C-alpha positions in Angstrom: 36.2 77.1 -43.2 37.0 77.9 -46.6 38.2 75.3 -48.5 37.0 73.3 -45.7 36.0 69.5 -46.9 34.3 67.7 -44.3 31.1 65.8 -44.9 28.2 66.6 -42.6 24.9 65.9 -42.3 22.3 68.4 -43.8 18.8 67.8 -45.4 18.3 66.8 -48.9 15.4 68.4 -50.5 15.2 65.8 -53.5 16.3 63.1 -51.1 13.9 64.3 -48.8 15.8 63.1 -45.4 18.8 64.0 -43.4 21.8 63.0 -46.0 25.8 63.5 -46.1 26.7 67.0 -48.0 30.3 67.6 -49.2 31.6 71.5 -49.0 31.8 72.1 -52.9 33.4 75.6 -52.4 33.5 78.2 -49.9 34.5 82.1 -49.1 34.5 83.3 -46.0 34.2 87.1 -45.0 35.2 88.0 -40.9 35.6 90.9 -38.6 35.2 91.5 -35.3 36.9 94.2 -32.5 38.8 93.4 -29.4 35.5 91.5 -28.0 33.4 90.0 -30.9 34.9 88.1 -33.6 32.4 87.1 -36.4 32.3 85.1 -39.5 30.4 84.3 -42.4 30.6 81.6 -45.0 29.1 81.2 -48.1 28.9 77.7 -49.4 28.1 75.5 -52.4 27.6 71.9 -51.0 26.5 68.6 -52.3 24.9 65.6 -51.2 26.7 62.4 -51.7 23.6 60.4 -52.6 21.9 61.9 -55.1 24.4 65.4 -56.1 21.6 67.5 -55.5 23.3 71.5 -54.9 22.0 73.3 -52.5 23.4 77.3 -51.1 24.0 77.6 -47.3 24.7 80.9 -45.3 27.4 79.9 -41.9 27.0 82.6 -40.0 29.2 82.7 -36.8 29.4 84.7 -34.1 32.0 84.4 -30.3 29.3 85.6 -28.4 27.0 82.2 -29.4 27.5 79.9 -27.5 26.0 76.4 -27.3 24.3 74.2 -24.6 27.8 72.0 -23.8 29.3 75.7 -23.8 31.1 75.3 -27.2 30.7 78.5 -29.9 28.1 78.4 -32.2 26.3 78.5 -35.4 23.1 79.6 -37.5 22.9 78.3 -41.3 20.5 79.4 -43.7 19.6 77.6 -46.8 18.5 77.7 -50.5 16.4 76.7 -51.5 14.7 76.2 -48.1 14.2 72.7 -46.6 11.0 70.7 -47.7 7.9 71.4 -45.2 5.5 69.2 -47.2 6.5 67.2 -50.1 3.7 67.2 -53.4 1.7 63.8 -53.2 2.6 61.1 -55.6 -0.5 62.0 -57.6 0.2 65.3 -57.9 0.5 64.9 -62.1 -2.9 64.0 -62.2 -4.3 67.4 -61.5 -5.5 69.8 -64.2 -2.7 71.8 -65.1 -4.0 75.2 -63.8 -4.3 73.4 -60.1 -1.2 71.9 -60.3 0.1 76.1 -60.9 -1.3 77.2 -57.7 -0.7 74.1 -56.1 3.2 74.6 -57.1 3.1 78.1 -55.4 1.5 76.9 -52.1 4.6 75.0 -51.6 6.6 76.7 -52.3 5.4 79.8 -49.8 5.3 76.5 -47.3 8.7 76.0 -47.7 9.0 79.9 -47.1 6.8 80.0 -44.0 4.3 82.7 -45.8 1.7 81.4 -43.5 -1.0 83.9 -45.2 0.4 83.0 -49.0 -0.1 79.6 -48.3 -3.9 79.6 -46.9 -5.1 81.9 -49.8 -3.9 79.6 -52.4 -4.6 76.4 -50.5 -8.5 78.5 -51.0 -8.2 78.8 -54.2 -6.8 75.9 -55.5 -10.4 74.5 -53.9 -12.1 76.7 -55.9 -10.7 75.9 -59.2 -11.6 72.1 -58.1 -14.6 73.3 -57.8 -15.4 74.8 -61.3 -13.6 72.6 -62.7 -15.9 69.5 -61.7 -19.2 71.8 -61.5 -18.6 75.3 -63.4 -19.0 78.8 -61.8 -22.3 78.5 -60.2 -22.7 81.8 -58.0 -21.3 81.7 -54.3 -19.5 79.7 -52.7 -21.9 78.5 -50.7 -24.4 77.6 -53.8 -21.0 75.8 -55.5 -21.1 73.1 -51.6 -24.7 72.6 -52.1 -24.4 72.4 -56.1 -21.3 69.3 -55.0 -23.5 67.9 -52.7 -26.7 67.3 -54.8 -24.8 66.4 -57.2 -23.5 63.7 -55.1 -20.0 64.3 -55.2 -19.6 65.5 -52.2 -20.8 63.8 -48.8 -22.1 66.6 -45.8 -18.7 65.8 -43.8 -16.4 66.4 -47.1 -18.5 69.8 -47.2 -17.8 70.8 -43.9 -14.1 70.3 -44.7 -14.6 72.4 -47.3 -16.7 75.0 -45.8 -13.1 75.0 -43.2 -10.5 75.9 -46.2 -12.7 78.6 -47.3 -13.5 79.6 -43.5 -9.5 80.2 -43.0 -8.7 81.7 -46.7 -11.1 83.8 -45.9 -9.7 85.0 -43.1 -6.5 85.5 -44.0 -7.3 87.6 -47.3 -9.2 89.5 -45.5 -8.8 89.9 -41.8 -5.1 88.8 -41.7 -5.3 85.5 -40.2 -1.8 83.8 -40.1 -2.7 79.4 -39.3 0.4 78.3 -36.9 1.8 74.9 -38.1 -0.7 72.7 -36.9 -3.8 74.4 -38.6 -2.1 75.4 -41.6 -1.1 71.7 -42.0 -4.6 70.8 -41.2 -5.3 73.3 -44.3 -3.1 70.9 -46.3 -4.1 67.6 -45.2 -7.9 67.9 -46.3 -7.1 70.1 -49.5 -4.4 67.3 -50.8 -7.6 64.2 -49.5 -10.3 66.5 -51.3 -7.8 66.5 -54.8 -7.2 63.0 -54.3 -11.2 62.4 -54.5 -11.9 64.2 -57.6 -8.3 63.2 -59.6 -6.6 60.1 -58.2 -8.6 58.1 -56.6 -10.9 57.4 -58.8 -8.0 56.4 -61.5 -7.4 54.1 -58.6 -11.2 52.2 -58.5 -10.9 52.0 -62.5 -7.6 49.9 -62.0 -8.5 48.0 -59.2 -11.7 47.1 -60.7 -10.0 45.9 -63.7 -7.7 43.9 -61.7 -10.9 42.4 -60.3 -12.9 41.8 -64.1 -8.6 39.7 -64.7 -8.6 38.2 -61.6 -12.3 37.1 -61.6 -11.6 35.1 -65.4 -8.9 33.0 -63.5 -10.8 31.2 -60.5 -12.0 28.2 -61.4 -16.2 28.0 -61.3 -17.5 25.6 -58.2 -18.1 22.8 -59.3 -21.6 21.4 -59.1 
């Protein structure tokens, strides 16, 4: 396959969707015997839309077959395809939490379920400390958040779910499946959005509402 310039569909981490890619360069290593042959192609590919560069290893074996009976191959990519996109408001959260969350997204891409869950728990703890300080046990912190009306009872239950999952991963070898890991991230991102992005949106909307009122003609007597 060396020198193959045919464009093909691959996932682009920059475009965040399947796009056509061009093989820029490829080096092939092959071998086999009388019964089996194999090859590994080491390729640099480029998105034809945004020109983002990805490294791909394509493995092929004469013993592999697709459902239609044709010979198949296996691809691996670096960096791996993005499994979860950072929220658009990501830059609004504090730098320390950004640092932890960036590593969480990397571990999600790598399929490291233990590390991603523990990292989510760490990010949540940093959020709470940022808002109310280090005021004792995690239960104490949740009670304080409720007492200070930062969160509702329902939100407290959501936070406890992330905490329990993180503790189970760190101490009891719990590795949530993809569905439950997405639950963890959905909850965490919702809490982060509430504390660091929603308030800014509300202020912007309030300013827009005030400007709108000035343009509305008063009622006539």
